[in-house]
C-alpha positions, 0 to 999 in steps of 0.5 A: 500500500505504501509503495502504491500511494508513493507511486501515485503521488510521484507519478501525478502530473497536472494535465492541460491536454485531454484525449477528447475521444475517451470519456469519463463514465458516470460510474467513474464520476460517482466513484471519484466523488464517493472517494473524495468524501472520505477526506477528513473534516473537522467534527466530520462536518463534511462541508463540501459539495461537488458540481459535475460540469459535463454538458457542452453548455455547462462547459461554456458557462464555466469557460466564460468565468474561468478566463477562457481556459481551454481545458475546462472545455476539452476535459471530459468532466470538471468538478467545481469543488465547493466549501459549505458555510454554516455546515455546523447547523447540519452536523447532527444529521452528518453524525447520525450514521456514525452514531447508528453504526456504534462508531461514536456514542450519542454523548460524543455526538452531542458534545461535538455538536455543542462545541461546533456551535460555540465556535462556528456560530457568528464566526464567518471567518472560521466557517470560511476557513473550515470550508476551504480546508475541507474542500481542499482536502476533498479535492486532493483526495479526488485528484489521487483517486483519479490517478489511482483509476488511471485518469489524470487531473488538473487543479485550477484556481483561475476563475472568478468566484462571484461570476461562477457562483452566479453562473451556476446558481450557488447559494451564499453558503456555497463557496467555490474553492477549486476546479478539478478537470479530469480525463485521460491525458493527451500528448503535450502535457508536461512531466511533474515539475521538480519541487524544492528539496524537503530540507528547504521546507521543513523545520524541526522544533 
């Protein structure tokens, strides 16, 4: 398992070019989202949403708010990964399956719900921070899941969030965090670019 995860991380590249003749199936899309939802989140808030952009019309809408970037049109599918504000209000519902399965006790669920309410109510900065953290973790999980399924992907922050929200009817509680294009690679993509040495970005204390 360790070598498999290491191989996926070391072989992953950010795609710019996709094979237009190889679609991503509905089963693959659903599995990517299912795996993405296994990412961690504070209190198990699961404060994320995935908008699947697949139709030609939706791709054009997305391309318009993504500064005309071609890959949102040529990729078979693009996921708009959103973080959810005020997710703590739905925490009892999110925790119910864990309680029903006997994973956590009802008292633990109640304590988490109370703690989340105390810290999140009236605190839009924390809500936004948590939404971005959770959505980013889910996005990276989706990227690695795609790699493991023989697909490629590209993460994108180049879009107008207000225009995107309007174009796709997002509520004020749904914050677009990242775009993830997914498909099979075509020729012309760069290999993984070298990274700074680990010793340059770590510190022991």
